[in-house]
C-alpha positions as CSV (number, residue, x, y, z in Angstrom):
1,M,-41.7,58.6,-63.7
2,S,-40.1,60.3,-66.8
3,T,-37.0,63.1,-66.3
4,K,-38.8,66.3,-66.6
5,T,-37.1,69.7,-67.9
6,A,-37.5,73.1,-66.2
7,V,-36.4,76.3,-67.3
8,V,-35.9,78.8,-64.5
9,I,-35.6,82.6,-65.4
10,D,-34.5,84.9,-62.9
11,D,-32.1,88.0,-63.0
12,E,-30.3,87.2,-59.5
13,I,-27.8,84.6,-60.7
14,D,-27.5,83.2,-56.9
15,L,-31.3,82.5,-57.0
16,T,-31.5,81.1,-60.4
17,T,-28.4,78.7,-59.3
18,Y,-30.1,77.9,-55.9
19,L,-33.4,76.9,-57.8
20,T,-31.7,74.9,-60.2
21,T,-29.8,72.8,-57.3
22,I,-33.1,72.4,-55.8
23,L,-34.9,71.3,-59.1
24,E,-31.8,69.3,-60.3
25,S,-31.8,67.4,-56.5
26,D,-35.3,66.5,-57.6
27,G,-34.4,65.0,-60.9
28,F,-35.3,67.7,-63.1
29,I,-33.2,68.9,-66.0
30,V,-32.7,72.5,-65.9
31,K,-32.0,75.2,-68.2
32,S,-31.8,78.7,-66.8
33,A,-31.4,82.5,-68.1
34,N,-31.0,85.5,-66.3
35,D,-33.2,87.9,-68.4
36,A,-36.6,87.6,-70.0
37,V,-35.5,87.8,-73.9
38,T,-32.9,85.1,-73.2
39,G,-35.1,82.9,-71.3
40,E,-38.2,83.1,-73.9
41,Q,-35.9,82.0,-76.5
42,L,-34.6,79.3,-74.4
43,I,-38.4,78.0,-73.7
44,K,-39.0,77.7,-77.6
45,D,-35.6,75.7,-77.8
46,V,-36.1,73.5,-75.2
47,S,-39.8,73.3,-74.7
48,P,-39.9,72.4,-71.1
49,D,-42.2,70.9,-69.1
50,I,-42.1,73.5,-66.5
51,I,-41.4,77.1,-66.5
52,L,-40.2,79.2,-63.3
53,I,-40.3,83.0,-63.8
54,D,-39.1,85.9,-61.5
55,L,-41.7,88.7,-61.5
56,M,-39.7,91.7,-61.3
57,M,-36.5,91.6,-63.6
58,P,-35.0,94.4,-65.4
59,G,-35.8,95.2,-68.8
60,R,-38.5,93.1,-69.9
61,T,-40.3,91.9,-66.8
62,G,-41.6,88.6,-65.8
63,I,-45.0,89.9,-65.9
64,Q,-44.6,90.9,-69.7
65,L,-42.8,87.2,-70.2
66,F,-45.7,85.5,-68.8
67,S,-48.3,87.4,-70.9
68,R,-46.2,86.7,-74.1
69,L,-45.8,82.8,-73.1
70,R,-49.8,82.5,-72.2
71,I,-50.8,84.2,-75.8
72,D,-48.1,82.0,-77.9
73,E,-49.9,78.8,-78.9
74,K,-46.6,77.0,-78.6
75,T,-46.2,77.8,-75.0
76,K,-49.5,78.5,-73.4
77,D,-50.1,75.2,-71.9
78,I,-46.8,74.9,-70.6
79,P,-47.3,74.6,-66.5
80,L,-45.5,78.1,-65.4
81,V,-44.8,79.2,-61.7
82,M,-44.0,82.8,-60.7
83,V,-41.3,83.3,-58.1
84,T,-40.9,86.3,-56.7
85,G,-40.6,88.6,-53.4
86,I,-42.9,91.3,-55.0
87,K,-45.6,91.6,-51.9
88,E,-42.7,91.9,-49.8
89,Q,-41.0,94.7,-51.8
90,T,-44.0,97.0,-52.6
91,G,-47.0,95.6,-50.8
92,V,-48.7,95.2,-54.4
93,D,-50.9,92.0,-55.1
94,W,-49.3,90.0,-57.6
95,G,-52.4,88.4,-58.5
96,E,-54.2,91.8,-59.3
97,I,-51.0,92.5,-61.6
98,V,-51.3,89.1,-63.4
99,D,-55.4,89.2,-63.9
100,R,-54.9,92.6,-65.6
101,Y,-53.5,90.5,-68.8
102,K,-56.9,88.7,-68.8
103,T,-55.2,85.3,-69.3
104,R,-55.0,82.2,-67.4
105,R,-53.1,82.9,-63.9
106,P,-49.9,80.9,-63.4
107,D,-50.0,77.6,-62.2
108,G,-48.1,78.2,-59.2
109,F,-46.8,80.9,-57.2
110,V,-43.7,81.0,-54.7
111,E,-42.8,84.0,-52.4
112,K,-39.1,84.7,-51.6
113,P,-37.2,83.6,-49.4
114,I,-37.6,80.1,-50.8
115,D,-38.2,77.0,-49.3
116,P,-36.9,73.8,-51.3
117,E,-39.9,71.6,-49.9
118,R,-42.4,74.3,-50.7
119,L,-40.8,74.9,-54.0
120,L,-40.9,71.3,-55.0
121,G,-44.8,71.0,-53.8
122,V,-45.8,73.8,-55.7
123,V,-43.9,72.7,-59.0
124,H,-45.2,69.4,-58.5
125,G,-48.7,70.6,-57.9
126,A,-48.2,72.8,-61.3
127,L,-47.2,69.6,-63.1
128,A,-50.5,67.7,-61.8
129,G,-52.5,70.1,-62.9
130,Q,-53.6,71.5,-59.2
131,G,-52.8,75.1,-60.1
132,G,-54.0,77.9,-62.3
133,D,-57.7,79.1,-62.3
134,A,-58.7,76.2,-60.2
135,G,-56.8,77.5,-57.3
136,I,-53.3,78.6,-57.4
137,L,-50.9,76.6,-55.6
138,H,-48.7,79.2,-53.1
139,G,-45.5,78.2,-51.6
C-alpha cells in the first residue's frame, strides 16, 4: 500500500494533534491546520488523498469549507470526512445542514469523542469509496 496523505482541519489544537497521531500511527502523512482558511490553502498546496474537517469552527465554518471544496474542480472528488460533536452540542442533525448545500455528502462522519479504531475504519472506508451518497460511514 502506498503512503496516503491526509489533511486535518480543526480549531482545537489538542484534537488536531490527536487525529494526527492516530493517522500517522496508521502510516499516513498528515498535514494540519487550525482554521478553515489556512486549511483550504493547505489542501490546495498538498492535494491530499483524504480530508478531515471539523464542522464547527470560528470564522469560516467547516460546513462552509466543505461546500467550497465540493464545488472546486480540483478538490471536489477528494474523500472528505466530517469530524464533529455537533449533534451532542446542539441537537441539530448535521446531515440536514450539509444537504442544504445541494452537493455530494461527505464520504464519512465521525462524532466526538473520537475512538481511534472507528476513525480509521471510517477513513479507510471513505478512501475505498464506501461512503458518500451510497451510505455515509459513521464512527
